[in-house]
C-alpha positions in Angstrom: 94.7 -123.3 -204.7 92.1 -125.5 -203.1 92.2 -129.3 -202.9 88.7 -130.9 -202.6 87.7 -134.4 -201.7 84.2 -135.5 -202.6 83.7 -132.4 -202.3 84.9 -131.4 -198.9 88.6 -130.5 -198.2 90.5 -133.7 -197.7 92.3 -134.1 -194.4 93.6 -137.6 -195.1 97.1 -138.2 -196.3 100.4 -136.3 -196.5 101.0 -132.7 -195.7 101.9 -130.6 -198.7 105.1 -129.3 -197.3 107.7 -126.9 -198.7 110.2 -129.6 -199.6 112.1 -129.1 -202.8 114.3 -132.2 -202.2 111.6 -134.7 -203.1 110.3 -134.4 -206.7 107.8 -137.2 -206.9 105.8 -137.0 -203.7 102.3 -136.9 -205.0 101.5 -139.1 -207.9 98.8 -137.9 -210.3 98.1 -136.4 -213.7 96.1 -133.5 -215.1 93.9 -132.1 -212.3 93.8 -135.4 -210.4 95.9 -136.6 -207.5 95.8 -140.3 -206.9 94.6 -141.3 -203.4 97.1 -143.8 -202.0 95.4 -144.4 -198.7 91.7 -144.8 -199.3 91.6 -145.5 -203.0 89.7 -142.3 -203.7 91.3 -139.3 -205.5 91.6 -135.7 -204.7 91.1 -133.0 -207.4 92.8 -129.7 -208.0 90.3 -126.9 -208.7 90.5 -123.3 -210.0 92.4 -124.4 -213.1 95.4 -125.7 -211.3 97.2 -128.6 -213.0 99.1 -131.2 -211.1 102.8 -131.8 -211.9 105.0 -134.5 -210.5 108.1 -132.4 -211.2 109.7 -129.9 -208.8 110.3 -127.0 -211.0 112.5 -123.9 -210.4 114.5 -121.4 -212.4 117.0 -118.7 -211.8 116.2 -115.0 -212.3 119.3 -113.0 -213.4 119.3 -109.3 -212.6 121.3 -108.0 -215.6 123.8 -106.3 -213.4 126.3 -108.9 -212.3 124.5 -112.3 -211.9 125.8 -115.3 -213.8 126.7 -119.0 -213.5 130.0 -120.5 -214.5 130.6 -124.1 -215.4 133.9 -125.9 -216.0 135.2 -125.1 -219.5 134.5 -127.8 -222.0 134.2 -128.3 -225.8 131.9 -130.7 -227.6 133.5 -133.2 -230.0 132.8 -133.5 -233.7 130.9 -131.2 -236.0 127.4 -131.8 -234.7 126.1 -129.7 -231.8 122.8 -128.8 -230.2 122.4 -125.9 -227.7 119.0 -125.9 -225.9 117.5 -123.8 -223.2 114.4 -122.0 -222.0 114.4 -118.2 -221.4 112.1 -115.3 -220.4 113.6 -111.9 -221.2 112.7 -108.4 -220.2 111.7 -105.6 -222.5 114.3 -104.3 -224.9 114.9 -100.6 -225.5 117.7 -98.5 -226.8 118.0 -96.8 -223.4 118.5 -100.1 -221.6 122.1 -100.5 -220.5 121.8 -104.2 -221.3 121.3 -103.8 -225.0 123.3 -107.0 -225.5 122.9 -110.0 -223.3 124.4 -113.5 -223.4 122.4 -116.7 -222.9 125.5 -119.0 -222.9 129.1 -118.2 -223.6 132.3 -120.1 -224.0 134.7 -117.6 -225.6 134.7 -115.0 -228.3 134.2 -117.8 -230.9 131.4 -119.7 -229.1 128.3 -118.0 -227.7 124.5 -117.4 -228.1 123.5 -113.8 -227.3 121.0 -111.2 -228.5 120.9 -107.5 -228.9 118.4 -104.6 -228.6 117.3 -105.1 -232.2 116.1 -108.7 -231.2 118.8 -110.3 -233.3 120.0 -113.5 -231.8 123.5 -114.7 -232.7 124.9 -118.1 -232.4 128.6 -118.5 -232.9 130.0 -122.0 -232.9 133.8 -122.5 -233.3 134.0 -119.1 -235.1 131.1 -119.5 -237.5 128.1 -117.2 -237.0 124.5 -117.8 -237.7 121.7 -115.4 -236.7 117.9 -115.2 -236.5 115.7 -112.1 -236.0 112.8 -112.2 -233.6 109.5 -110.6 -234.5 110.4 -110.6 -238.2 110.0 -112.9 -241.2 107.6 -115.2 -239.4 109.7 -115.6 -236.3 107.6 -114.8 -233.2 108.2 -111.9 -230.8 110.4 -113.3 -228.0 111.2 -110.4 -225.8 109.3 -108.2 -223.4 106.0 -110.2 -223.2 106.9 -112.0 -220.0 106.5 -115.4 -221.6 108.8 -118.4 -221.5 110.2 -119.6 -224.8 112.3 -122.6 -225.8 115.3 -122.0 -228.1 117.5 -124.6 -229.7 120.4 -124.1 -232.1 121.1 -127.3 -234.0 124.2 -127.6 -236.1 124.3 -130.7 -238.3 127.8 -130.6 -239.9 127.8 -127.1 -241.3 124.0 -126.6 -241.5 122.4 -124.7 -238.7 118.7 -124.8 -237.9 117.0 -122.7 -235.2 114.1 -124.0 -233.3 111.8 -121.8 -231.3 109.0 -123.3 -229.3 109.1 -126.5 -231.4 109.1 -124.7 -234.8 112.1 -124.7 -237.1 113.6 -121.6 -238.8 116.4 -121.4 -241.3 119.4 -119.3 -240.3 121.4 -116.5 -241.9 125.0 -117.4 -241.9 127.1 -120.5 -241.8 127.6 -123.3 -239.2 131.2 -124.1 -240.1 133.0 -127.1 -238.6 134.0 -128.0 -235.1 132.3 -128.2 -231.7 131.0 -125.7 -229.2 132.9 -124.4 -226.1 130.9 -123.8 -223.0 131.8 -121.8 -219.9 129.2 -119.3 -218.7 125.4 -119.0 -218.4 123.9 -115.5 -218.3 126.9 -113.4 -219.1 130.0 -113.2 -221.3 133.6 -114.1 -220.4 132.8 -115.4 -217.0 131.0 -112.3 -215.8 132.9 -109.6 -217.6 129.9 -108.1 -219.6 126.7 -108.9 -221.5 124.8 -109.8 -218.3 121.3 -111.3 -219.0 118.4 -109.4 -217.5 115.9 -112.2 -217.5 115.4 -115.8 -216.5 116.8 -119.2 -217.8 115.9 -122.8 -217.2 116.9 -126.3 -218.4 120.1 -125.5 -220.2 121.5 -128.5 -222.2 124.5 -129.1 -224.5 124.6 -132.0 -226.9 127.4 -133.3 -229.1 124.7 -134.5 -231.6 122.3 -132.7 -233.9 118.9 -133.4 -232.4 116.2 -134.4 -234.9 112.8 -132.7 -235.3 111.3 -135.5 -233.2 113.9 -134.9 -230.5 113.1 -131.2 -230.5 109.4 -132.0 -230.1 110.3 -134.1 -227.1 112.4 -131.3 -225.6 109.7 -128.6 -226.2 106.9 -131.0 -225.0 104.1 -128.5 -225.7 105.7 -125.9 -223.4 106.5 -128.0 -220.4 110.1 -129.1 -220.1 110.6 -132.9 -219.6 113.6 -134.6 -218.2 116.2 -134.7 -221.1 118.5 -137.4 -219.8 117.2 -140.0 -222.3 118.4 -137.7 -225.2 121.9 -138.1 -224.0 123.2 -134.5 -223.5 126.8 -134.2 -222.5 125.8 -131.6 -219.9 122.4 -130.6 -218.6 121.6 -128.1 -215.9 118.0 -127.9 -214.6 118.9 -124.6 -213.0 116.8 -124.0 -209.9 115.6 -127.5 -209.7 118.0 -129.6 -207.5 120.2 -126.6 -207.0 121.6 -126.0 -203.4 122.7 -122.8 -201.8 125.5 -122.0 -199.4 127.5 -118.9 -200.1 126.7 -119.4 -203.8 124.3 -121.6 -205.7 125.6 -125.0 -206.9 123.7 -126.0 -210.0 124.2 -129.8 -210.6 125.1 -131.1 -214.1 122.5 -133.9 -214.3 124.7 -135.9 -216.7 128.4 -135.2 -216.2 130.6 -133.5 -213.7 130.3 -129.9 -215.0 128.4 -128.5 -212.0 127.7 -124.8 -212.3 128.5 -122.2 -209.6 126.6 -118.9 -209.3 128.3 -115.5 -208.9 126.7 -112.4 -207.2 123.4 -114.3 -206.7 121.6 -114.8 -203.4 119.1 -117.4 -202.1 116.1 -115.4 -203.5 117.3 -115.7 -207.1 115.7 -119.1 -207.4 112.0 -118.8 -208.3 109.4 -121.5 -208.0 107.7 -121.0 -211.4 109.1 -122.4 -214.7 107.9 -123.1 -218.2 104.6 -124.9 -218.1 104.4 -124.7 -214.3 103.2 -122.1 -211.8 102.1 -121.8 -208.2 105.0 -123.8 -206.9 106.8 -123.3 -203.6 110.5 -123.6 -203.0 112.2 -124.5 -199.7 115.2 -122.8 -198.1 117.5 -124.5 -195.8 115.3 -127.6 -195.5 116.3 -131.2 -196.1 114.4 -134.3 -197.1 113.6 -135.2 -193.5 111.6 -132.0 -193.0 108.6 -133.7 -194.7 106.4 -135.4 -192.2 103.7 -138.1 -192.8 101.3 -137.0 -190.1 98.6 -134.5 -191.3 95.6 -133.3 -189.3 93.3 -136.3 -188.4 95.8 -138.6 -190.2 98.7 -140.6 -188.7 101.0 -143.5 -189.4 101.4 -142.6 -193.0 104.2 -143.9 -195.1 106.5 -141.6 -197.1 108.4 -142.4 -200.2 111.7 -140.8 -201.2 113.1 -140.5 -204.7 110.4 -142.8 -206.1 108.4 -142.3 -209.3 104.8 -143.1 -210.1 105.8 -146.4 -211.8 107.3 -147.6 -208.5 103.7 -148.2 -207.3 102.2 -151.5 -208.5 99.0 -153.4 -207.8 100.7 -156.7 -207.2 100.7 -157.1 -203.4 100.8 -160.1 -201.1 97.4 -161.7 -200.6 
């Protein structure tokens, strides 16, 4: 990636540092980064797009990696289960012929098998959808990110894949969804996911088509807090590592804890975002405002673009 400034390389401003703690360091949009010091903008070249979000996902090895969350069950009959995934190739010789995305117990899960059948069981009632069949796109083995949402409105289940709805085979039944594990079944007993997951969210409401469009966001996950999930894990983003990864619940207190995963299982590329860096064992104070030929710069922490206004003292 090159950053050019009219048209030479800019040496005025902040250092681009490996600092995953601050998500909104460099305001901008598209291929443009706003110039805060001189009023002139920098541009990203070579088809690199600016993002104000600090993305990151977890790569699960299919052998023993998984994330547990405190067991909980949604209330009422309406449920939405939403997540992004990137899965490896499927074959009959693969030992991971069945892999779980999310799991609560034997009556509550979303998993797939080697035949590309995805099952969603909510409070004992099962619905299914078959990838690469009947108009449903191929979802496995291409190395692409996909968004999947299972929406149960009463007893009616609708599957959403990359913002497009598909009817299910089966029944939704009544009751809520129990959640306990991401990336395996029965808290690491079997069905380990060999792939990647990002932005997992559980709702006790049936999201509308407009809500799903917001969630999909043309392939780039937005912040989902405004849609009121009851639990929401951004996965690599905001996660911290000690002996295991702690994956914060952005809404409630259901923080996830990794098992059999190391510091390298967090990857700096997510749906709609690439070329990112991730930091290890660094904190927010590791970012410095003095770049070459630039000094006495101010740094913002935990601020968003709207925090900057043109109304200043005269």
